[in-house]
C-alpha positions as CSV (number, residue, x, y, z in Angstrom):
1,M,-46.5,150.8,61.4
2,P,-43.4,148.9,62.7
3,T,-40.0,150.4,62.3
4,D,-37.3,148.8,60.2
5,E,-35.6,147.8,63.4
6,E,-38.8,146.1,64.7
7,L,-39.2,144.3,61.4
8,G,-35.5,143.1,61.5
9,F,-34.6,145.0,58.4
10,P,-31.0,144.1,57.6
11,I,-28.2,146.5,58.3
12,G,-24.9,146.6,56.5
13,T,-22.1,144.4,57.8
14,S,-18.7,143.3,56.4
15,D,-19.4,139.7,57.5
16,E,-20.9,138.2,54.4
17,H,-22.3,135.1,56.2
18,E,-24.3,137.4,58.6
19,L,-25.4,139.8,55.8
20,L,-26.9,136.9,53.8
21,L,-28.4,135.4,56.8
22,A,-29.9,138.7,57.9
23,W,-31.7,139.0,54.5
24,L,-33.0,135.5,54.7
25,R,-34.2,136.0,58.3
26,F,-35.9,139.3,57.3
27,L,-37.8,137.6,54.5
28,R,-38.7,134.6,56.7
29,G,-40.2,137.2,59.0
30,A,-42.2,138.7,56.2
31,V,-43.7,135.3,55.4
32,L,-44.5,134.6,59.1
33,R,-46.2,138.0,59.5
34,K,-48.7,137.0,56.8
35,V,-49.7,133.9,58.8
36,D,-49.9,135.7,62.1
37,G,-53.3,135.6,63.6
38,L,-54.9,133.2,61.2
39,D,-56.9,130.2,62.1
40,E,-56.5,126.8,60.5
41,A,-59.0,127.4,57.8
42,Q,-57.7,130.8,56.9
43,A,-54.1,129.5,56.7
44,R,-55.3,126.9,54.1
45,W,-57.5,129.3,52.1
46,T,-56.7,130.1,48.5
47,P,-58.8,132.0,45.9
48,E,-60.9,129.5,44.1
49,G,-58.4,126.7,45.0
50,K,-55.6,128.5,43.1
51,L,-52.2,129.4,44.3
52,I,-50.5,128.0,47.4
53,P,-52.1,128.6,50.8
54,L,-50.1,130.5,53.4
55,L,-49.5,127.3,55.5
56,G,-48.3,125.7,52.3
57,I,-45.8,128.5,51.7
58,V,-44.4,128.1,55.2
59,N,-44.2,124.3,54.9
60,H,-42.7,124.5,51.4
61,L,-40.0,127.0,52.5
62,T,-39.2,124.8,55.5
63,H,-38.6,121.9,53.1
64,V,-36.7,124.0,50.5
65,E,-34.1,125.0,53.2
66,W,-33.9,121.4,54.4
67,R,-33.3,120.1,50.9
68,W,-30.6,122.6,50.0
69,I,-28.8,122.7,53.3
70,D,-29.1,119.2,54.8
71,G,-29.2,117.5,51.5
72,G,-26.4,119.5,49.9
73,F,-24.1,120.1,52.9
74,R,-24.9,117.5,55.5
75,G,-25.4,114.4,53.2
76,A,-29.0,113.9,54.2
77,T,-31.3,111.9,51.9
78,V,-33.9,114.4,50.8
79,S,-37.0,114.4,48.6
80,R,-39.6,116.7,47.2
81,H,-43.3,116.0,47.4
82,E,-46.1,118.2,45.9
83,A,-48.0,117.5,49.1
84,E,-45.7,120.0,51.0
85,L,-47.5,122.8,49.1
86,R,-51.0,121.8,50.5
87,P,-50.4,120.2,53.9
88,G,-53.2,118.2,55.4
89,P,-54.8,118.7,58.8
90,E,-51.9,116.8,60.5
91,L,-49.8,120.0,60.2
92,T,-51.3,122.7,62.3
93,V,-50.4,126.4,61.8
94,A,-48.6,126.4,65.2
95,E,-46.6,123.3,64.2
96,G,-45.8,124.7,60.8
97,I,-44.5,127.9,62.3
98,C,-42.5,125.9,64.9
99,R,-40.9,123.7,62.2
100,Y,-40.0,126.7,60.1
101,G,-38.3,128.3,63.1
102,E,-36.4,125.1,63.9
103,R,-35.3,124.8,60.3
104,A,-34.2,128.4,60.3
105,A,-32.0,127.8,63.3
106,A,-30.6,124.6,61.8
107,T,-29.9,126.4,58.5
108,E,-28.1,129.3,60.2
109,A,-26.0,126.9,62.3
110,V,-24.8,125.1,59.1
111,V,-24.2,128.3,57.2
112,R,-22.1,129.7,60.1
113,S,-20.0,126.5,60.2
114,L,-18.9,126.5,56.6
115,P,-17.0,128.8,54.3
116,L,-19.3,130.4,51.6
117,D,-17.3,128.7,48.9
118,T,-18.1,125.3,50.2
119,P,-19.4,123.3,47.2
120,H,-22.9,121.9,47.2
121,S,-23.1,118.1,46.6
122,D,-25.4,118.3,43.6
123,G,-22.5,118.4,41.2
124,R,-23.7,121.6,39.3
125,G,-20.8,123.7,40.5
126,V,-22.8,125.8,43.0
127,D,-21.6,126.7,46.5
128,L,-23.0,127.8,49.8
129,R,-23.0,131.4,48.7
130,W,-25.1,130.6,45.7
131,V,-27.5,128.4,47.8
132,L,-28.0,131.3,50.3
133,L,-28.8,133.7,47.4
134,H,-31.2,131.1,46.0
135,L,-32.9,130.7,49.4
136,I,-33.2,134.5,49.7
137,N,-34.7,134.7,46.2
138,E,-37.1,131.8,46.8
139,T,-38.2,133.2,50.2
140,G,-38.6,136.7,48.7
141,R,-40.8,135.4,45.9
142,H,-43.0,133.5,48.3
143,A,-43.1,136.5,50.7
144,G,-44.7,138.4,47.8
145,H,-47.0,135.5,47.1
146,A,-48.0,135.5,50.8
147,D,-48.7,139.3,50.6
148,A,-51.1,138.7,47.8
149,I,-52.9,135.7,49.4
150,R,-53.3,137.6,52.7
151,E,-54.7,140.7,51.0
152,L,-57.2,138.5,49.0
153,L,-58.1,136.6,52.2
154,D,-58.9,139.5,54.5
155,G,-57.5,142.8,53.1
156,T,-54.4,142.8,55.3
157,T,-51.5,144.6,53.6
158,G,-48.0,145.9,54.4
159,E,-45.0,144.6,56.4
């Protein structure tokens, strides 16, 4: 069983940016560990066509970060499509993982460049701190979902 350090378990720090990013990074890792070693068919599998496939979780979380960060703090025009939950064959597992890593790096760069009280552009009164907590929550929820899918798929549990 991997150690907390090997898993990237967050340690305490007084730098709130880095603490929040460490938790987000840890949860991203939990999602990616569930996709590790799967082939294309396995990454798209769901029990009886229900729930979101593991590749869909990775793709969805990539888009969630893009919408909240680039849309809300960089002025990008963003959209949401149900198709992100069930990507077609044009998105391979390797490409989905690569895009998630690129998105993570972009998110972290933006977060480090702004004060946590920077307002989001959606007009609801939320700021970067709230968005980061939301991303941690969303990623954590989907990491649990990924745990269940992987266990149902092949019995893999843990980490």
